[in-house]
C-alpha positions in Angstrom: 59.5 -21.6 -42.0 56.9 -18.9 -42.0 53.2 -19.8 -42.0 52.7 -19.5 -45.8 55.6 -21.9 -46.5 54.3 -24.3 -43.8 50.9 -24.3 -45.5 52.4 -25.2 -48.8 54.6 -27.9 -47.3 51.6 -29.4 -45.5 49.5 -29.4 -48.6 52.3 -31.0 -50.6 52.8 -33.7 -47.9 56.4 -32.5 -47.2 55.6 -32.0 -43.5 53.2 -33.7 -41.1 52.7 -30.9 -38.5 52.6 -27.1 -38.9 52.4 -24.5 -36.1 52.0 -20.8 -36.4 49.8 -20.7 -39.5 47.6 -17.6 -39.9 43.8 -17.7 -39.5 43.1 -17.4 -43.3 45.4 -20.3 -44.1 43.8 -22.4 -41.4 40.3 -21.7 -42.8 41.5 -22.8 -46.2 43.3 -25.9 -44.8 40.1 -27.0 -43.1 38.7 -27.5 -46.6 41.8 -29.4 -47.9 41.6 -33.2 -48.4 44.1 -35.1 -46.4 44.7 -32.2 -43.9 43.3 -32.3 -40.4 43.2 -29.0 -38.4 43.5 -29.5 -34.7 43.0 -26.5 -32.5 43.1 -26.0 -28.7 42.8 -23.0 -26.5 46.2 -21.2 -26.0 47.5 -19.0 -23.3 48.1 -16.1 -25.7 46.4 -12.8 -24.9 46.1 -9.8 -27.2 45.3 -6.5 -25.4 45.1 -2.8 -26.0 47.4 -1.2 -23.4 47.0 2.5 -22.6 49.1 4.9 -20.7 46.6 6.3 -18.1 49.1 9.1 -17.3 49.2 10.4 -20.9 46.5 12.6 -22.5 43.9 11.8 -23.6 43.8 8.6 -21.6 44.5 10.3 -18.3 40.7 11.0 -18.5 38.7 8.1 -17.2 35.8 9.0 -19.5 38.1 8.7 -22.6 39.2 5.3 -21.3 35.6 4.2 -20.9 34.8 5.5 -24.4 37.5 3.5 -26.0 36.5 0.4 -24.0 33.0 0.8 -25.5 34.3 1.5 -29.0 36.3 -1.7 -29.3 34.4 -4.2 -31.5 35.2 -7.3 -29.5 32.9 -9.8 -31.2 33.8 -8.4 -34.7 37.5 -8.9 -33.9 36.9 -12.5 -32.8 34.8 -13.2 -35.9 36.9 -11.4 -38.5 40.4 -11.6 -37.3 40.3 -15.0 -35.5 37.7 -16.7 -37.6 35.6 -17.3 -34.4 38.5 -19.2 -32.8 39.1 -16.9 -29.9 37.4 -15.9 -26.6 37.1 -12.5 -25.1 38.6 -12.0 -21.6 37.3 -9.6 -19.1 39.8 -10.1 -16.2 43.5 -9.8 -15.5 43.3 -13.4 -14.3 43.4 -15.7 -17.4 40.3 -17.5 -18.6 39.7 -20.9 -17.1 41.9 -20.1 -14.1 40.7 -19.9 -10.5 40.0 -16.3 -9.6 38.8 -15.3 -13.1 36.0 -12.8 -12.6 34.3 -10.8 -15.3 32.6 -8.4 -12.9 35.4 -5.9 -13.1 35.1 -5.3 -16.9 31.5 -4.5 -17.8 32.3 -3.1 -21.3 30.9 -4.4 -24.5 30.8 -2.8 -28.0 28.4 0.1 -27.8 29.1 3.2 -29.9 26.3 5.2 -28.3 27.8 4.6 -24.8 31.2 5.5 -26.2 29.9 8.8 -27.5 28.1 9.5 -24.2 31.3 8.9 -22.3 33.1 11.4 -24.4 30.4 14.0 -23.8 30.4 15.2 -27.4 34.1 16.0 -27.6 36.4 14.5 -30.2 39.8 13.2 -29.3 42.8 11.9 -31.2 45.7 9.6 -30.4 48.1 7.1 -31.7 47.6 3.4 -31.8 51.0 1.5 -32.0 51.4 -2.1 -33.1 54.1 -4.4 -34.3 55.1 -4.0 -38.0 55.2 -7.7 -38.9 52.2 -8.7 -36.9 49.3 -9.2 -39.3 46.9 -10.0 -36.5 47.7 -6.8 -34.6 47.3 -4.8 -37.9 43.9 -6.3 -38.5 42.8 -5.5 -35.0 44.2 -1.9 -35.2 42.2 -1.3 -38.4 38.9 -2.5 -36.9 39.5 -0.6 -33.7 40.3 2.6 -35.6 37.2 2.2 -37.8 34.8 1.7 -34.9 36.5 4.3 -32.6 36.1 6.9 -35.3 32.3 6.4 -35.1 32.5 7.4 -31.4 34.6 10.5 -32.0 38.0 8.9 -31.3 40.5 9.4 -34.2 43.4 6.9 -34.0 46.6 7.3 -36.1 47.9 3.7 -36.7 51.6 3.4 -36.2 53.3 0.2 -37.1 56.8 -0.1 -35.4 59.7 -2.5 -36.0 60.9 -4.3 -32.8 63.8 -2.0 -32.1 61.8 1.2 -32.5 58.9 -0.3 -30.4 61.4 -1.3 -27.7 62.9 2.2 -27.6 59.5 3.9 -27.5 58.4 1.6 -24.6 61.6 2.4 -22.8 60.9 6.1 -23.3 57.3 5.5 -22.1 55.9 7.6 -24.9 53.3 5.3 -26.3 49.8 6.4 -25.4 48.0 3.3 -26.8 49.4 0.0 -28.1 48.4 -3.5 -29.1 50.3 -6.1 -27.3 50.5 -9.9 -27.5 51.9 -12.2 -24.9 51.6 -15.5 -23.1 49.6 -15.6 -19.9 50.7 -17.4 -16.8 49.1 -20.7 -16.1 48.7 -23.1 -13.2 
């Protein structure tokens, strides 16, 4: 069953274990008598992927501007209820070889504006239609990027259309979710 149904079944005592419940439901369940919420780090990674061969992201300064415009801590607090960690390496967190030195970016609108050099850009940010987490992230990123001069058109796509666009390689910017490799 979907997360909402699992939550109700859990609250009613119809099931003993529920997986895949959304952050808002988890926050509510933490306050529910008779329910224990157990959480552990997962190997899921959510990322913003960009085509570095497609304008405007073929310009390194635009890529830097977007990296500074992403509200990393706000996403962790508001989308994940504090239950996530930022990663700054292609190697997964807690793995040998993880090194943050290659990703020096933190949320800083002024640095984002400086990287753009006063010019305004626009692009499309694609995400999965039925993915509430990606939608929340997209809305936050659009809001903060706009402050830096980056206008993002949010485009939710169903799985078939998303797969087709990926195959055609015509997505300039997209939110992705996936499982990281582990030892």
